[in-house]
LOSELUM-467426 format. One record per residue (C-alpha): x, y, z. Coordinates in nm, 2 decimals. Layout:
X, Y, Z
X, Y, Z;
...
END
This chain:
X, Y, Z
0.00, 0.00, 0.00;
0.27, 0.24, 0.10;
0.47, 0.16, -0.21;
0.17, 0.24, -0.43;
0.12, 0.56, -0.24;
0.48, 0.66, -0.27;
0.50, 0.60, -0.65;
0.17, 0.77, -0.72;
0.25, 1.06, -0.50;
0.59, 1.10, -0.66;
0.45, 1.09, -1.01;
0.17, 1.33, -0.93;
0.40, 1.59, -0.78;
0.67, 1.55, -1.04;
0.41, 1.61, -1.32;
0.27, 1.91, -1.13;
0.62, 2.06, -1.08;
0.70, 2.00, -1.45;
0.39, 2.19, -1.56;
0.47, 2.48, -1.34;
0.83, 2.50, -1.46;
0.81, 2.43, -1.83;
0.75, 2.78, -1.96;
1.03, 2.92, -1.75;
1.31, 2.71, -1.90;
1.39, 2.95, -2.18;
1.39, 3.25, -1.94;
1.66, 3.14, -1.71;
1.94, 3.12, -1.97;
2.28, 3.27, -1.89;
2.18, 3.60, -2.07;
1.84, 3.63, -1.89;
1.75, 3.98, -1.77;
1.77, 4.07, -1.40;
1.51, 3.90, -1.19;
1.31, 4.21, -1.12;
1.27, 4.26, -1.49;
1.15, 3.90, -1.53;
0.90, 3.95, -1.25;
0.75, 4.26, -1.42;
0.74, 4.08, -1.76;
0.55, 3.78, -1.63;
0.31, 3.98, -1.41;
0.24, 4.21, -1.70;
0.16, 3.91, -1.92;
-0.09, 3.80, -1.67;
-0.25, 4.14, -1.64;
-0.29, 4.15, -2.02;
-0.46, 3.82, -2.01;
-0.70, 3.95, -1.74;
-0.74, 4.28, -1.94;
-0.65, 4.47, -1.62;
-0.46, 4.80, -1.62;
-0.23, 4.82, -1.32;
-0.20, 5.11, -1.08;
0.07, 5.36, -1.15;
0.40, 5.39, -0.97;
0.39, 5.47, -0.60;
0.47, 5.82, -0.50;
0.81, 5.87, -0.33;
0.62, 5.91, 0.01;
0.44, 5.58, -0.04;
0.76, 5.41, -0.14;
0.99, 5.52, 0.14;
0.73, 5.42, 0.40;
0.66, 5.09, 0.24;
1.02, 4.98, 0.18;
1.12, 5.09, 0.53;
0.84, 4.88, 0.69;
0.91, 4.58, 0.47;
1.29, 4.58, 0.50;
1.35, 4.72, 0.85;
1.01, 4.69, 1.02;
0.98, 5.06, 1.11;
0.86, 5.38, 0.94;
1.14, 5.62, 0.84;
1.23, 5.93, 1.04;
1.09, 6.26, 0.94;
1.44, 6.37, 0.84;
1.50, 6.07, 0.62;
1.16, 6.11, 0.45;
1.22, 6.48, 0.38;
1.56, 6.41, 0.24;
1.43, 6.14, 0.01;
1.14, 6.36, -0.11;
1.38, 6.64, -0.20;
1.63, 6.41, -0.37;
1.61, 6.43, -0.75;
1.85, 6.14, -0.83;
1.70, 5.89, -1.07;
1.86, 5.60, -0.88;
1.75, 5.70, -0.53;
1.51, 5.41, -0.49;
1.77, 5.15, -0.57;
2.02, 5.32, -0.34;
1.76, 5.33, -0.06;
1.69, 4.96, -0.10;
2.06, 4.88, -0.09;
2.12, 5.10, 0.22;
1.83, 4.94, 0.41;
1.94, 4.58, 0.32;
2.29, 4.66, 0.45;
2.16, 4.81, 0.78;
2.15, 4.63, 1.12;
1.78, 4.71, 1.12;
1.73, 4.47, 0.83;
1.89, 4.19, 1.03;
1.68, 4.26, 1.34;
1.36, 4.29, 1.14;
1.41, 3.97, 0.96;
1.49, 3.80, 1.29;
1.15, 3.92, 1.42;
0.97, 3.81, 1.10;
1.12, 3.46, 1.10;
1.08, 3.43, 1.48;
0.71, 3.46, 1.43;
0.71, 3.24, 1.12;
0.92, 2.96, 1.28;
0.78, 2.96, 1.64;
0.43, 3.10, 1.58;
0.44, 3.25, 1.93;
0.46, 2.90, 2.08;
0.58, 2.86, 2.44;
0.75, 2.55, 2.56;
0.54, 2.35, 2.81;
0.83, 2.35, 3.06;
0.86, 2.73, 3.03;
1.19, 2.87, 3.17;
1.29, 2.52, 3.30;
1.41, 2.42, 2.96;
1.31, 2.68, 2.70;
1.58, 2.85, 2.49;
1.59, 3.21, 2.61;
1.42, 3.45, 2.36;
1.73, 3.66, 2.34;
1.94, 3.37, 2.24;
1.70, 3.27, 1.97;
1.67, 3.63, 1.84;
2.04, 3.68, 1.84;
2.09, 3.35, 1.64;
1.84, 3.47, 1.38;
1.98, 3.83, 1.37;
2.33, 3.70, 1.32;
2.22, 3.47, 1.05;
2.04, 3.74, 0.85;
2.33, 3.99, 0.91;
2.56, 3.74, 0.76;
2.31, 3.66, 0.48;
2.32, 3.29, 0.58;
2.17, 3.08, 0.29;
1.82, 2.95, 0.36;
1.92, 2.59, 0.31;
2.20, 2.63, 0.57;
1.97, 2.79, 0.82;
1.71, 2.51, 0.79;
1.98, 2.25, 0.82;
2.10, 2.41, 1.14;
1.74, 2.42, 1.28;
1.67, 2.06, 1.21;
2.02, 1.93, 1.32;
2.04, 2.12, 1.65;
2.01, 1.91, 1.96;
2.10, 2.17, 2.23;
2.46, 2.05, 2.28;
2.64, 2.29, 2.05;
2.68, 2.64, 2.21;
2.73, 2.80, 1.87;
2.38, 2.68, 1.76;
2.21, 2.71, 2.10;
1.95, 2.94, 1.95;
1.86, 2.70, 1.67;
1.73, 2.45, 1.93;
1.44, 2.68, 1.99;
1.26, 2.53, 1.69;
1.24, 2.19, 1.86;
1.20, 2.32, 2.22;
0.89, 2.54, 2.16;
0.72, 2.22, 2.03;
0.85, 2.01, 2.32;
1.01, 1.78, 2.07;
0.65, 1.64, 2.01;
0.68, 1.43, 1.70;
0.33, 1.49, 1.56;
0.35, 1.87, 1.60;
0.70, 1.87, 1.44;
0.58, 1.66, 1.15;
0.30, 1.91, 1.07;
0.52, 2.21, 1.11;
0.82, 2.08, 0.91;
0.57, 2.01, 0.63;
0.41, 2.35, 0.66;
0.71, 2.58, 0.72;
0.97, 2.41, 0.50;
0.77, 2.24, 0.23;
0.45, 2.45, 0.21;
0.22, 2.15, 0.27;
-0.01, 2.12, 0.57;
-0.05, 1.75, 0.62;
-0.25, 1.78, 0.95;
-0.56, 1.60, 0.81;
-0.34, 1.33, 0.67;
-0.24, 1.21, 1.02;
-0.55, 0.99, 1.05;
-0.64, 0.93, 0.69;
-0.58, 1.05, 0.34;
-0.70, 1.42, 0.33;
-1.05, 1.41, 0.19;
-1.03, 1.77, 0.06;
-0.67, 1.76, -0.09;
-0.60, 1.46, -0.31;
-0.23, 1.52, -0.30;
-0.20, 1.49, 0.08;
-0.18, 1.13, 0.17;
-0.14, 0.96, 0.51;
0.18, 0.79, 0.38;
0.33, 1.13, 0.32;
0.26, 1.24, 0.67;
0.41, 0.94, 0.83;
0.71, 0.95, 0.59;
0.80, 1.28, 0.76;
0.70, 1.15, 1.10;
0.94, 0.86, 1.07;
1.23, 1.10, 1.06;
1.12, 1.25, 1.39;
0.94, 0.99, 1.61;
1.26, 0.86, 1.76;
1.35, 1.21, 1.90;
1.25, 1.30, 2.25;
1.31, 1.57, 2.51;
1.59, 1.51, 2.76;
1.55, 1.76, 3.05;
1.87, 1.86, 3.23;
1.90, 1.94, 3.60;
1.83, 2.20, 3.74;
1.72, 2.36, 3.41;
1.77, 2.32, 3.04;
1.72, 2.04, 2.79;
1.88, 1.85, 2.51;
1.74, 1.62, 2.24;
1.77, 1.25, 2.29;
1.71, 0.99, 2.02;
1.65, 0.61, 2.02;
1.81, 0.38, 1.77;
1.52, 0.17, 1.66;
1.14, 0.19, 1.60;
0.89, 0.10, 1.34;
0.66, 0.37, 1.19;
0.31, 0.23, 1.13;
-0.02, 0.39, 1.06;
-0.39, 0.30, 1.02;
-0.65, 0.49, 0.83;
-0.96, 0.57, 1.05;
-1.17, 0.57, 0.73;
-1.06, 0.24, 0.57;
-0.88, 0.07, 0.87;
-0.61, -0.02, 0.62;
-0.26, -0.02, 0.78;
0.08, 0.07, 0.64;
0.44, 0.08, 0.74;
0.70, 0.33, 0.62;
1.06, 0.43, 0.65;
1.15, 0.80, 0.65;
1.04, 0.96, 0.32;
0.99, 1.31, 0.20;
0.68, 1.39, -0.01;
0.74, 1.28, -0.37;
1.07, 1.10, -0.27;
1.18, 0.75, -0.20;
1.19, 0.57, 0.13;
1.53, 0.59, 0.31;
1.63, 0.27, 0.48;
1.83, 0.27, 0.80;
2.18, 0.14, 0.74;
2.26, -0.21, 0.89;
2.44, -0.19, 1.22;
2.62, -0.46, 1.42;
2.45, -0.57, 1.74;
2.55, -0.36, 2.04;
2.68, -0.09, 1.79;
2.34, 0.09, 1.77;
2.45, 0.37, 2.00;
2.73, 0.61, 2.04;
2.59, 0.69, 2.38;
2.35, 0.43, 2.52;
2.04, 0.58, 2.68;
2.02, 0.57, 3.06;
1.76, 0.74, 3.30;
1.99, 1.04, 3.33;
2.19, 1.00, 3.01;
2.06, 1.11, 2.67;
2.08, 0.85, 2.40;
2.29, 0.92, 2.09;
2.23, 0.67, 1.82;
2.51, 0.57, 1.57;
2.26, 0.65, 1.29;
2.02, 0.94, 1.34;
1.71, 0.97, 1.13;
1.67, 1.33, 1.25;
2.01, 1.42, 1.11;
1.92, 1.25, 0.79;
1.62, 1.48, 0.77;
1.85, 1.78, 0.82;
2.06, 1.65, 0.54;
1.79, 1.55, 0.29;
1.52, 1.82, 0.33;
1.70, 2.15, 0.27;
1.81, 2.07, -0.09;
1.70, 2.19, -0.43;
1.61, 1.84, -0.52;
1.35, 1.81, -0.24;
1.00, 1.87, -0.38;
0.85, 2.19, -0.24;
1.16, 2.32, -0.05;
1.26, 2.60, -0.28;
0.91, 2.67, -0.39;
0.80, 2.72, -0.03;
1.06, 2.98, 0.06;
1.03, 3.16, -0.27;
0.66, 3.19, -0.21;
0.70, 3.30, 0.15;
0.96, 3.57, 0.07;
0.74, 3.70, -0.21;
0.45, 3.72, 0.04;
0.67, 3.92, 0.29;
0.70, 4.21, 0.03;
0.38, 4.17, -0.17;
0.13, 4.08, 0.11;
0.02, 3.74, -0.03;
0.19, 3.44, -0.19;
0.18, 3.33, -0.55;
0.04, 3.02, -0.38;
-0.20, 3.12, -0.11;
-0.25, 3.02, 0.17;
0.12, 2.98, 0.21;
0.11, 2.62, 0.34;
-0.14, 2.48, 0.10;
0.07, 2.39, -0.21;
-0.12, 2.13, -0.41;
-0.25, 2.06, -0.75;
-0.60, 2.20, -0.68;
-0.45, 2.52, -0.55;
-0.20, 2.62, -0.83;
0.01, 2.94, -0.82;
-0.15, 3.25, -0.97;
0.16, 3.29, -1.18;
0.32, 2.94, -1.23;
0.59, 3.06, -1.47;
0.69, 3.34, -1.23;
0.71, 3.10, -0.93;
0.93, 2.87, -1.13;
1.16, 3.16, -1.22;
1.19, 3.26, -0.85;
1.27, 2.91, -0.76;
1.54, 2.88, -1.02;
1.69, 3.21, -0.92;
1.72, 3.10, -0.55;
1.89, 2.77, -0.65;
2.13, 2.94, -0.88;
2.21, 3.21, -0.62;
2.25, 2.96, -0.33;
1.94, 3.07, -0.15;
2.05, 3.43, -0.11;
1.76, 3.58, 0.09;
1.89, 3.94, 0.08;
1.95, 3.93, -0.29;
1.61, 3.78, -0.35;
1.43, 4.06, -0.15;
1.64, 4.32, -0.33;
1.52, 4.20, -0.67;
1.16, 4.19, -0.57;
1.18, 4.54, -0.41;
1.34, 4.67, -0.74;
1.04, 4.55, -0.95;
0.77, 4.78, -1.07;
0.53, 4.52, -0.94;
0.64, 4.59, -0.58;
0.66, 4.96, -0.64;
0.31, 5.01, -0.76;
0.08, 5.26, -0.59;
-0.19, 5.13, -0.36;
-0.43, 5.38, -0.52;
-0.63, 5.28, -0.83;
-0.83, 5.49, -1.08;
-1.09, 5.21, -1.07;
-1.25, 5.03, -0.78;
-0.97, 4.79, -0.66;
-1.23, 4.58, -0.49;
-1.31, 4.44, -0.84;
-0.95, 4.34, -0.90;
-0.84, 3.98, -0.82;
-0.60, 4.00, -0.53;
-0.37, 3.76, -0.70;
-0.32, 3.99, -1.00;
-0.08, 4.22, -0.82;
-0.22, 4.50, -1.02;
-0.22, 4.73, -0.72;
-0.02, 4.74, -0.40;
-0.20, 4.56, -0.12;
-0.32, 4.72, 0.20;
-0.16, 4.52, 0.48;
-0.20, 4.56, 0.85;
0.12, 4.63, 1.04;
0.25, 4.34, 1.24;
0.27, 4.37, 1.62;
0.65, 4.45, 1.59;
0.61, 4.69, 1.31;
0.34, 4.88, 1.50;
0.56, 4.89, 1.82;
0.86, 5.03, 1.65;
0.66, 5.27, 1.43;
0.48, 5.42, 1.73;
0.82, 5.47, 1.90;
0.96, 5.62, 1.58;
0.67, 5.85, 1.52;
0.66, 5.99, 1.87;
1.03, 6.05, 1.88;
1.10, 5.80, 2.15;
1.37, 5.61, 1.95;
1.56, 5.93, 1.86;
1.54, 6.05, 2.22;
1.66, 5.72, 2.36;
1.96, 5.70, 2.13;
2.06, 6.06, 2.20;
2.06, 5.98, 2.57;
2.27, 5.67, 2.52;
2.52, 5.85, 2.30;
2.55, 6.13, 2.55;
2.61, 5.88, 2.83;
2.87, 5.70, 2.62;
3.05, 6.02, 2.54;
3.05, 6.12, 2.91;
3.21, 5.79, 3.02;
3.45, 5.78, 2.72;
3.51, 5.40, 2.71;
3.83, 5.26, 2.57;
3.81, 5.12, 2.21;
3.71, 4.76, 2.20;
3.98, 4.51, 2.09;
3.71, 4.33, 1.89;
3.43, 4.57, 1.79;
3.07, 4.46, 1.86;
2.88, 4.38, 1.54;
2.64, 4.65, 1.44;
2.33, 4.42, 1.47;
2.43, 4.31, 1.82;
2.50, 4.67, 1.93;
2.16, 4.76, 1.80;
1.99, 4.49, 2.01;
2.16, 4.63, 2.32;
2.06, 4.98, 2.24;
1.70, 4.87, 2.19;
1.66, 4.68, 2.52;
1.50, 4.97, 2.71;
1.27, 5.06, 2.43;
1.15, 4.70, 2.41;
1.07, 4.70, 2.78;
0.89, 5.04, 2.75;
0.66, 4.91, 2.47;
0.60, 4.54, 2.57;
0.23, 4.60, 2.63;
0.19, 4.74, 2.28;
0.32, 4.41, 2.13;
0.11, 4.20, 2.36;
-0.21, 4.38, 2.25;
-0.15, 4.31, 1.89;
0.01, 3.96, 1.89;
-0.19, 3.66, 1.79;
-0.25, 3.35, 2.00;
0.03, 3.09, 2.04;
0.05, 2.85, 1.75;
-0.13, 3.07, 1.51;
0.05, 3.22, 1.21;
0.09, 3.60, 1.22;
-0.16, 3.76, 0.99;
-0.08, 4.12, 1.07;
-0.31, 4.38, 1.24;
-0.68, 4.29, 1.28;
-0.91, 4.56, 1.39;
-1.06, 4.38, 1.68;
-1.22, 4.55, 1.98;
-0.93, 4.50, 2.22;
-0.68, 4.65, 1.98;
-0.90, 4.95, 1.91;
-0.96, 5.01, 2.28;
-0.59, 4.99, 2.34;
-0.52, 5.28, 2.11;
-0.80, 5.48, 2.25;
-0.78, 5.41, 2.62;
-0.46, 5.23, 2.73;
-0.29, 5.42, 3.01;
0.03, 5.23, 2.90;
0.04, 5.42, 2.58;
0.02, 5.76, 2.74;
0.38, 5.77, 2.86;
0.49, 5.71, 2.51;
0.28, 6.00, 2.38;
0.35, 6.25, 2.65;
0.58, 6.55, 2.59;
0.94, 6.50, 2.71;
1.24, 6.70, 2.61;
1.34, 6.58, 2.27;
1.02, 6.40, 2.17;
0.81, 6.49, 1.87;
0.55, 6.68, 2.09;
0.83, 6.88, 2.25;
0.98, 6.98, 1.91;
0.64, 7.07, 1.77;
0.55, 7.28, 2.07;
0.86, 7.49, 2.02;
0.76, 7.58, 1.66;
0.58, 7.91, 1.61;
0.51, 7.85, 1.24;
0.19, 7.65, 1.18;
0.32, 7.51, 0.84;
0.63, 7.38, 1.01;
0.42, 7.22, 1.29;
0.20, 7.05, 1.03;
0.50, 6.94, 0.82;
0.68, 6.79, 1.12;
0.37, 6.61, 1.24;
0.28, 6.45, 0.91;
0.63, 6.36, 0.81;
0.69, 6.20, 1.15;
0.37, 5.99, 1.17;
0.25, 5.94, 0.81;
0.58, 5.98, 0.62;
0.44, 6.25, 0.39;
0.38, 6.62, 0.38;
0.03, 6.74, 0.47;
-0.22, 6.85, 0.21;
-0.35, 7.21, 0.21;
-0.67, 7.10, 0.39;
-0.47, 6.92, 0.66;
-0.25, 7.23, 0.72;
-0.57, 7.43, 0.75;
-0.71, 7.20, 1.01;
-0.39, 7.23, 1.21;
-0.40, 7.60, 1.18;
-0.77, 7.62, 1.29;
-0.69, 7.42, 1.60;
-0.37, 7.60, 1.70;
-0.39, 7.96, 1.57;
-0.57, 8.11, 1.88;
-0.35, 7.94, 2.13;
-0.06, 8.15, 2.25;
0.14, 7.95, 2.51;
0.32, 7.62, 2.48;
0.13, 7.50, 2.79;
-0.20, 7.56, 2.62;
-0.08, 7.40, 2.29;
0.03, 7.07, 2.46;
-0.31, 6.91, 2.48;
-0.43, 6.99, 2.12;
-0.10, 6.88, 1.98;
-0.12, 6.55, 2.17;
-0.48, 6.51, 2.03;
-0.35, 6.57, 1.68;
-0.07, 6.31, 1.73;
-0.31, 6.06, 1.88;
-0.56, 6.11, 1.60;
-0.29, 6.03, 1.33;
-0.18, 5.72, 1.52;
-0.54, 5.60, 1.53;
-0.58, 5.65, 1.15;
-0.59, 5.36, 0.91;
-0.32, 5.54, 0.71;
-0.07, 5.49, 1.00;
-0.18, 5.14, 1.10;
-0.17, 5.00, 0.74;
0.13, 4.93, 0.51;
0.02, 5.08, 0.18;
END
């Protein structure tokens, strides 16, 4: 039964992959144009087929805000926005993209994005007794993205980590937050690394998705079922593994049973190598000693899964990276790749896959190419009703709610809290005049240290906008609790209040109404105000003479802009 499933599954997926890729073969020759041009060509072809006229290019104000949010997770400063708007250079967008990708903020933002993607806010059942500290995990990810670690290497480290290597201590978080529970890991390995959610195939062939078979689920499960949690005393944990087990399964629909060796979807079964008796373990398991087998199925998974030859591996990350910048995947939902849910642009997805393989899974380079495309740089404004446009056409920039982390850092940026905090740190550093370090701290690590107090100050903001553990991050959702937080939370007031050096303090020192309006709108909405908006500010402030009297209306203006959908959406 399993052999039949394996062959039929492999054939089905191979045919599907071939169909998706066939039209891209001539496009990836050595003299192919840059990826961003290929993106625009293929998206334009699809728009022509749909008889859809796309939105025009984004304004400079739209672009600088969007690209800052997407690549660094925070809106730009007012000074950066003004300088960009006044810059007449034709290559200023490309230069901005390159500058942002080279910044420590990029590494920190990608660490936050992939933290949410890979852990989905899960908390280990043992809590602090054996969980990997959040700081250790975030630093591992930040260092990986700062170094532009290839995606296949990152996945290999996540799957191979067992908690014993200090250099990869953070990578063990992937297993720990799932308590090394084999069924949870099976589902998440399929979803996060292959783009297939096989949850329903645990008990039977998925009745809704013909491609998802029970044999596929247990093929992945066979790599992981021997791995268990090995708690340490007084705290901490490592991963233990047994040397022998059989993987069997029974369909609750048909009661038919099967047995399988480790196998990735679309691939062949991998047999355990023969071992001499009493040579099964490098370290034999004891009550207080973790078992280390001579042959590890889990390490075989770490070796076999993150490869271009593995069905779905490259396609999944290409689709997920595309969704980070465009708001939705070419295959959507992101973890439902199957024949009945084909990509909106099959040729484009094949081109993206090929680029990643040829460029050794270069995440930074991939994001650069997508950000350079006209498709990414479209306006979110259409001359026709965009509600009538298919979302998957990419004819207009999507409106996306800010993630909890984007919202946190953007509120701190808009109110001037980040600038004030850094100024105080710099003044303190200058006062103490420390000796030069023998080995300078990497910029990303220094930024983490500088941000610690800001994170503590705004922890309630993240908590109010974060989803439930185990649920994928879907960005901001305008639920009652979140709306009430912005309107009534006393924890937000200290961030908004006027302190020396904050936005409110600077605005209150300005006598010219136009300057007040410009400073307010550039800081919060990353654009200059319209004439009507300037008039509204003038009407509110013109009769007020003293800074003390202006404080409350200025705070109301700031609060109103923070409450606006224009601020809380990436557009």
